[in-house]
Structures are given as C-alpha cells and as structure tokens.
Jmol script that loads the backbone (N, CA, C; Angstrom):
load data "model"
ATOM      1  N   MET A   1     -25.930 -14.050 -56.174  1.00  0.00           N
ATOM      2  CA  MET A   1     -24.801 -13.393 -55.887  1.00  0.00           C
ATOM      3  C   MET A   1     -23.769 -13.673 -56.910  1.00  0.00           C
ATOM      4  N   LYS A   2     -22.970 -12.639 -57.248  1.00  0.00           N
ATOM      5  CA  LYS A   2     -22.030 -12.736 -58.168  1.00  0.00           C
ATOM      6  C   LYS A   2     -20.707 -13.293 -57.398  1.00  0.00           C
ATOM      7  N   ILE A   3     -20.088 -14.341 -57.914  1.00  0.00           N
ATOM      8  CA  ILE A   3     -18.937 -14.922 -57.213  1.00  0.00           C
ATOM      9  C   ILE A   3     -17.730 -14.263 -57.910  1.00  0.00           C
ATOM     10  N   PRO A   4     -16.939 -13.520 -57.055  1.00  0.00           N
ATOM     11  CA  PRO A   4     -15.796 -12.937 -57.818  1.00  0.00           C
ATOM     12  C   PRO A   4     -14.788 -13.843 -58.295  1.00  0.00           C
ATOM     13  N   SER A   5     -14.122 -13.439 -59.546  1.00  0.00           N
ATOM     14  CA  SER A   5     -13.059 -14.094 -60.189  1.00  0.00           C
ATOM     15  C   SER A   5     -11.753 -13.866 -59.585  1.00  0.00           C
ATOM     16  N   LEU A   6     -10.723 -14.513 -59.916  1.00  0.00           N
ATOM     17  CA  LEU A   6      -9.416 -14.321 -59.496  1.00  0.00           C
ATOM     18  C   LEU A   6      -8.920 -12.877 -59.694  1.00  0.00           C
ATOM     19  N   SER A   7      -9.167 -12.370 -60.915  1.00  0.00           N
ATOM     20  CA  SER A   7      -8.823 -10.903 -61.189  1.00  0.00           C
ATOM     21  C   SER A   7      -9.492  -9.880 -60.321  1.00  0.00           C
ATOM     22  N   ASP A   8     -10.761 -10.257 -60.103  1.00  0.00           N
ATOM     23  CA  ASP A   8     -11.574  -9.387 -59.112  1.00  0.00           C
ATOM     24  C   ASP A   8     -10.937  -9.372 -57.737  1.00  0.00           C
ATOM     25  N   ILE A   9     -10.563 -10.643 -57.251  1.00  0.00           N
ATOM     26  CA  ILE A   9     -10.039 -10.661 -55.944  1.00  0.00           C
ATOM     27  C   ILE A   9      -8.765  -9.918 -55.843  1.00  0.00           C
ATOM     28  N   GLN A  10      -7.863  -9.967 -56.816  1.00  0.00           N
ATOM     29  CA  GLN A  10      -6.665  -9.312 -56.825  1.00  0.00           C
ATOM     30  C   GLN A  10      -6.775  -7.830 -56.707  1.00  0.00           C
ATOM     31  N   LYS A  11      -7.830  -7.188 -57.196  1.00  0.00           N
ATOM     32  CA  LYS A  11      -8.061  -5.776 -57.152  1.00  0.00           C
ATOM     33  C   LYS A  11      -8.674  -5.337 -55.778  1.00  0.00           C
ATOM     34  N   LEU A  12      -9.068  -6.276 -54.872  1.00  0.00           N
ATOM     35  CA  LEU A  12      -9.750  -5.738 -53.679  1.00  0.00           C
ATOM     36  C   LEU A  12      -8.842  -5.552 -52.599  1.00  0.00           C
ATOM     37  N   GLY A  13      -9.139  -4.610 -51.640  1.00  0.00           N
ATOM     38  CA  GLY A  13      -8.355  -4.323 -50.581  1.00  0.00           C
ATOM     39  C   GLY A  13      -8.686  -5.268 -49.345  1.00  0.00           C
ATOM     40  N   GLU A  14      -7.849  -5.122 -48.293  1.00  0.00           N
ATOM     41  CA  GLU A  14      -8.017  -6.098 -47.113  1.00  0.00           C
ATOM     42  C   GLU A  14      -9.376  -6.051 -46.577  1.00  0.00           C
ATOM     43  N   SER A  15     -10.020  -4.867 -46.314  1.00  0.00           N
ATOM     44  CA  SER A  15     -11.354  -4.776 -45.701  1.00  0.00           C
ATOM     45  C   SER A  15     -12.359  -5.352 -46.620  1.00  0.00           C
ATOM     46  N   GLU A  16     -12.273  -5.029 -47.950  1.00  0.00           N
ATOM     47  CA  GLU A  16     -13.171  -5.594 -48.883  1.00  0.00           C
ATOM     48  C   GLU A  16     -13.088  -7.099 -49.062  1.00  0.00           C
ATOM     49  N   ILE A  17     -11.929  -7.510 -48.995  1.00  0.00           N
ATOM     50  CA  ILE A  17     -11.869  -9.136 -49.011  1.00  0.00           C
ATOM     51  C   ILE A  17     -12.382  -9.690 -47.868  1.00  0.00           C
ATOM     52  N   THR A  18     -12.268  -9.082 -46.683  1.00  0.00           N
ATOM     53  CA  THR A  18     -12.867  -9.643 -45.420  1.00  0.00           C
ATOM     54  C   THR A  18     -14.414  -9.696 -45.517  1.00  0.00           C
ATOM     55  N   LYS A  19     -14.983  -8.550 -46.005  1.00  0.00           N
ATOM     56  CA  LYS A  19     -16.402  -8.357 -46.183  1.00  0.00           C
ATOM     57  C   LYS A  19     -17.015  -9.411 -47.206  1.00  0.00           C
ATOM     58  N   LYS A  20     -16.270  -9.486 -48.344  1.00  0.00           N
ATOM     59  CA  LYS A  20     -16.772 -10.450 -49.361  1.00  0.00           C
ATOM     60  C   LYS A  20     -16.670 -11.814 -48.861  1.00  0.00           C
ATOM     61  N   THR A  21     -15.566 -12.179 -48.123  1.00  0.00           N
ATOM     62  CA  THR A  21     -15.535 -13.622 -47.603  1.00  0.00           C
ATOM     63  C   THR A  21     -16.641 -13.967 -46.715  1.00  0.00           C
ATOM     64  N   ALA A  22     -16.979 -13.071 -45.864  1.00  0.00           N
ATOM     65  CA  ALA A  22     -18.204 -13.270 -44.986  1.00  0.00           C
ATOM     66  C   ALA A  22     -19.508 -13.570 -45.712  1.00  0.00           C
ATOM     67  N   GLU A  23     -19.720 -12.718 -46.822  1.00  0.00           N
ATOM     68  CA  GLU A  23     -20.731 -12.770 -47.601  1.00  0.00           C
ATOM     69  C   GLU A  23     -20.815 -14.274 -48.240  1.00  0.00           C
ATOM     70  N   LEU A  24     -19.718 -14.556 -48.861  1.00  0.00           N
ATOM     71  CA  LEU A  24     -19.498 -15.814 -49.720  1.00  0.00           C
ATOM     72  C   LEU A  24     -19.759 -17.053 -48.797  1.00  0.00           C
ATOM     73  N   LYS A  25     -19.279 -16.907 -47.401  1.00  0.00           N
ATOM     74  CA  LYS A  25     -19.491 -18.063 -46.480  1.00  0.00           C
ATOM     75  C   LYS A  25     -20.919 -18.312 -46.255  1.00  0.00           C
ATOM     76  N   LYS A  26     -21.557 -17.168 -46.121  1.00  0.00           N
ATOM     77  CA  LYS A  26     -23.206 -17.272 -45.794  1.00  0.00           C
ATOM     78  C   LYS A  26     -23.832 -17.838 -47.092  1.00  0.00           C
ATOM     79  N   PHE A  27     -23.338 -17.378 -48.194  1.00  0.00           N
ATOM     80  CA  PHE A  27     -23.965 -17.802 -49.619  1.00  0.00           C
ATOM     81  C   PHE A  27     -23.730 -19.400 -49.735  1.00  0.00           C
ATOM     82  N   SER A  28     -22.488 -19.731 -49.418  1.00  0.00           N
ATOM     83  CA  SER A  28     -22.089 -21.169 -49.623  1.00  0.00           C
ATOM     84  C   SER A  28     -22.640 -21.903 -48.715  1.00  0.00           C
ATOM     85  N   SER A  29     -23.007 -21.542 -47.378  1.00  0.00           N
ATOM     86  CA  SER A  29     -23.574 -22.337 -46.438  1.00  0.00           C
ATOM     87  C   SER A  29     -25.119 -22.567 -46.821  1.00  0.00           C
ATOM     88  N   LYS A  30     -25.710 -21.505 -47.409  1.00  0.00           N
ATOM     89  CA  LYS A  30     -27.051 -21.596 -47.890  1.00  0.00           C
ATOM     90  C   LYS A  30     -27.051 -22.647 -49.101  1.00  0.00           C
ATOM     91  N   LEU A  31     -26.243 -22.577 -49.997  1.00  0.00           N
ATOM     92  CA  LEU A  31     -26.241 -23.402 -51.034  1.00  0.00           C
ATOM     93  C   LEU A  31     -25.953 -24.897 -50.597  1.00  0.00           C
ATOM     94  N   LYS A  32     -25.120 -25.161 -49.735  1.00  0.00           N
ATOM     95  CA  LYS A  32     -24.828 -26.429 -49.143  1.00  0.00           C
ATOM     96  C   LYS A  32     -26.056 -27.050 -48.450  1.00  0.00           C
ATOM     97  N   ALA A  33     -26.811 -26.213 -47.748  1.00  0.00           N
ATOM     98  CA  ALA A  33     -27.984 -26.689 -47.078  1.00  0.00           C
ATOM     99  C   ALA A  33     -29.076 -26.994 -48.187  1.00  0.00           C
ATOM    100  N   ASP A  34     -29.101 -26.261 -49.283  1.00  0.00           N
ATOM    101  CA  ASP A  34     -30.091 -26.481 -50.386  1.00  0.00           C
ATOM    102  C   ASP A  34     -29.775 -27.766 -51.068  1.00  0.00           C
ATOM    103  N   LEU A  35     -28.397 -28.043 -51.232  1.00  0.00           N
ATOM    104  CA  LEU A  35     -27.965 -29.218 -51.844  1.00  0.00           C
ATOM    105  C   LEU A  35     -28.275 -30.527 -51.022  1.00  0.00           C
ATOM    106  N   ARG A  36     -28.150 -30.308 -49.770  1.00  0.00           N
ATOM    107  CA  ARG A  36     -28.326 -31.511 -48.923  1.00  0.00           C
ATOM    108  C   ARG A  36     -29.941 -31.799 -48.810  1.00  0.00           C
ATOM    109  N   SER A  37     -30.724 -30.693 -48.827  1.00  0.00           N
ATOM    110  CA  SER A  37     -32.067 -30.945 -48.781  1.00  0.00           C
ATOM    111  C   SER A  37     -32.772 -31.388 -49.923  1.00  0.00           C
ATOM    112  N   GLY A  38     -32.024 -31.175 -51.201  1.00  0.00           N
ATOM    113  CA  GLY A  38     -32.598 -31.800 -52.439  1.00  0.00           C
ATOM    114  C   GLY A  38     -33.333 -30.538 -53.222  1.00  0.00           C
ATOM    115  N   PHE A  39     -33.299 -29.348 -52.575  1.00  0.00           N
ATOM    116  CA  PHE A  39     -34.016 -28.239 -53.160  1.00  0.00           C
ATOM    117  C   PHE A  39     -33.238 -27.705 -54.363  1.00  0.00           C
ATOM    118  N   SER A  40     -31.932 -27.844 -54.392  1.00  0.00           N
ATOM    119  CA  SER A  40     -31.091 -27.404 -55.466  1.00  0.00           C
ATOM    120  C   SER A  40     -30.225 -28.423 -55.940  1.00  0.00           C
ATOM    121  N   LYS A  41     -29.753 -28.226 -57.261  1.00  0.00           N
ATOM    122  CA  LYS A  41     -28.828 -29.083 -57.816  1.00  0.00           C
ATOM    123  C   LYS A  41     -27.654 -28.275 -58.311  1.00  0.00           C
ATOM    124  N   ASP A  42     -27.428 -27.101 -57.700  1.00  0.00           N
ATOM    125  CA  ASP A  42     -26.325 -26.112 -58.183  1.00  0.00           C
ATOM    126  C   ASP A  42     -25.043 -26.446 -57.552  1.00  0.00           C
ATOM    127  N   LEU A  43     -24.493 -27.449 -57.829  1.00  0.00           N
ATOM    128  CA  LEU A  43     -23.155 -27.854 -57.305  1.00  0.00           C
ATOM    129  C   LEU A  43     -21.995 -27.010 -57.862  1.00  0.00           C
ATOM    130  N   LYS A  44     -22.231 -26.553 -59.024  1.00  0.00           N
ATOM    131  CA  LYS A  44     -21.110 -25.840 -59.694  1.00  0.00           C
ATOM    132  C   LYS A  44     -21.030 -24.292 -58.977  1.00  0.00           C
ATOM    133  N   SER A  45     -22.102 -23.688 -58.533  1.00  0.00           N
ATOM    134  CA  SER A  45     -21.928 -22.473 -57.775  1.00  0.00           C
ATOM    135  C   SER A  45     -21.338 -22.614 -56.422  1.00  0.00           C
ATOM    136  N   TYR A  46     -21.775 -23.800 -55.748  1.00  0.00           N
ATOM    137  CA  TYR A  46     -21.170 -24.076 -54.596  1.00  0.00           C
ATOM    138  C   TYR A  46     -19.743 -24.277 -54.577  1.00  0.00           C
ATOM    139  N   ARG A  47     -19.257 -24.935 -55.485  1.00  0.00           N
ATOM    140  CA  ARG A  47     -17.723 -25.262 -55.697  1.00  0.00           C
ATOM    141  C   ARG A  47     -17.014 -24.022 -56.119  1.00  0.00           C
ATOM    142  N   LEU A  48     -17.729 -23.167 -56.994  1.00  0.00           N
ATOM    143  CA  LEU A  48     -17.062 -21.923 -57.235  1.00  0.00           C
ATOM    144  C   LEU A  48     -16.953 -20.854 -56.054  1.00  0.00           C
ATOM    145  N   ALA A  49     -18.030 -20.840 -55.118  1.00  0.00           N
ATOM    146  CA  ALA A  49     -17.991 -20.111 -54.042  1.00  0.00           C
ATOM    147  C   ALA A  49     -16.826 -20.615 -53.121  1.00  0.00           C
ATOM    148  N   LYS A  50     -16.775 -21.911 -52.901  1.00  0.00           N
ATOM    149  CA  LYS A  50     -15.660 -22.524 -52.037  1.00  0.00           C
ATOM    150  C   LYS A  50     -14.187 -22.104 -52.514  1.00  0.00           C
ATOM    151  N   LYS A  51     -13.956 -22.105 -53.833  1.00  0.00           N
ATOM    152  CA  LYS A  51     -12.718 -21.795 -54.438  1.00  0.00           C
ATOM    153  C   LYS A  51     -12.372 -20.304 -54.220  1.00  0.00           C
ATOM    154  N   SER A  52     -13.591 -19.428 -54.323  1.00  0.00           N
ATOM    155  CA  SER A  52     -13.299 -18.016 -54.193  1.00  0.00           C
ATOM    156  C   SER A  52     -13.012 -17.732 -52.724  1.00  0.00           C
ATOM    157  N   ILE A  53     -13.623 -18.412 -51.793  1.00  0.00           N
ATOM    158  CA  ILE A  53     -13.241 -18.250 -50.308  1.00  0.00           C
ATOM    159  C   ILE A  53     -11.921 -18.517 -50.093  1.00  0.00           C
ATOM    160  N   ALA A  54     -11.484 -19.766 -50.646  1.00  0.00           N
ATOM    161  CA  ALA A  54     -10.003 -20.131 -50.331  1.00  0.00           C
ATOM    162  C   ALA A  54      -9.057 -19.134 -51.005  1.00  0.00           C
ATOM    163  N   ARG A  55      -9.376 -18.591 -52.262  1.00  0.00           N
ATOM    164  CA  ARG A  55      -8.414 -17.559 -52.866  1.00  0.00           C
ATOM    165  C   ARG A  55      -8.408 -16.383 -52.026  1.00  0.00           C
ATOM    166  N   MET A  56      -9.652 -15.831 -51.567  1.00  0.00           N
ATOM    167  CA  MET A  56      -9.595 -14.663 -50.677  1.00  0.00           C
ATOM    168  C   MET A  56      -8.915 -14.971 -49.427  1.00  0.00           C
ATOM    169  N   GLN A  57      -8.973 -16.024 -48.814  1.00  0.00           N
ATOM    170  CA  GLN A  57      -8.303 -16.208 -47.479  1.00  0.00           C
ATOM    171  C   GLN A  57      -6.750 -16.274 -47.737  1.00  0.00           C
ATOM    172  N   THR A  58      -6.343 -16.784 -48.841  1.00  0.00           N
ATOM    173  CA  THR A  58      -4.920 -16.928 -49.280  1.00  0.00           C
ATOM    174  C   THR A  58      -4.427 -15.511 -49.458  1.00  0.00           C
ATOM    175  N   LYS A  59      -5.135 -14.725 -50.208  1.00  0.00           N
ATOM    176  CA  LYS A  59      -4.864 -13.313 -50.493  1.00  0.00           C
ATOM    177  C   LYS A  59      -4.699 -12.409 -49.155  1.00  0.00           C
ATOM    178  N   LEU A  60      -5.613 -12.731 -48.057  1.00  0.00           N
ATOM    179  CA  LEU A  60      -5.488 -12.129 -46.775  1.00  0.00           C
ATOM    180  C   LEU A  60      -4.315 -12.513 -46.150  1.00  0.00           C
ATOM    181  N   GLN A  61      -3.833 -13.761 -46.170  1.00  0.00           N
ATOM    182  CA  GLN A  61      -2.681 -14.249 -45.454  1.00  0.00           C
ATOM    183  C   GLN A  61      -1.532 -13.650 -46.114  1.00  0.00           C
ATOM    184  N   ASN A  62      -1.554 -13.366 -47.372  1.00  0.00           N
ATOM    185  CA  ASN A  62      -0.287 -12.704 -48.108  1.00  0.00           C
ATOM    186  C   ASN A  62      -0.157 -11.348 -47.654  1.00  0.00           C
ATOM    187  N   LEU A  63      -1.323 -10.643 -47.582  1.00  0.00           N
ATOM    188  CA  LEU A  63      -1.375  -9.286 -47.185  1.00  0.00           C
ATOM    189  C   LEU A  63      -0.801  -9.042 -45.743  1.00  0.00           C
ATOM    190  N   ASN A  64      -1.165  -9.992 -44.918  1.00  0.00           N
ATOM    191  CA  ASN A  64      -0.843  -9.771 -43.427  1.00  0.00           C
ATOM    192  C   ASN A  64       0.591 -10.327 -43.182  1.00  0.00           C
ATOM    193  N   SER A  65       1.101 -10.967 -44.134  1.00  0.00           N
ATOM    194  CA  SER A  65       2.531 -11.392 -43.999  1.00  0.00           C
ATOM    195  C   SER A  65       3.694 -10.400 -44.267  1.00  0.00           C
TER     196      SER A  65
END
end "model"
wireframe off; spacefill off
backbone 0.3
color backbone group
C-alpha cells in the first residue's frame, strides 16, 4: 500500500481523507500484528502509516472546525 505524503494529504477532500484513514488503519493494524508475531521487520512502514493517520485526522479536524 502506498502511504500518502503530507502534500498528497493536503490535496484530498474530506470524504477521501476519511476513506484513506480507514484503509491506513487496517494496513497499520496488519503491520503491527506482523511485527509482534515476528513475520515482519518493517517498522519503518508502520511508523509512516501511523504518522499519516495522525496527519489525516488533524486535517479532518481542521476541515470540520
């Protein structure tokens, strides 16, 4: 899955951000499970996904304010 950058997030609308956030939450939970079980060592992607989720949630809050 491609993790959106900050510039990509800024271009998205509210409905697109909501959809991407849900997708990233599923992706990050799968990565977290793989990291815990030892099947993956992709900590960098997990951290990037968590940062992107936080950025998108901040953008949503700013749009709703």
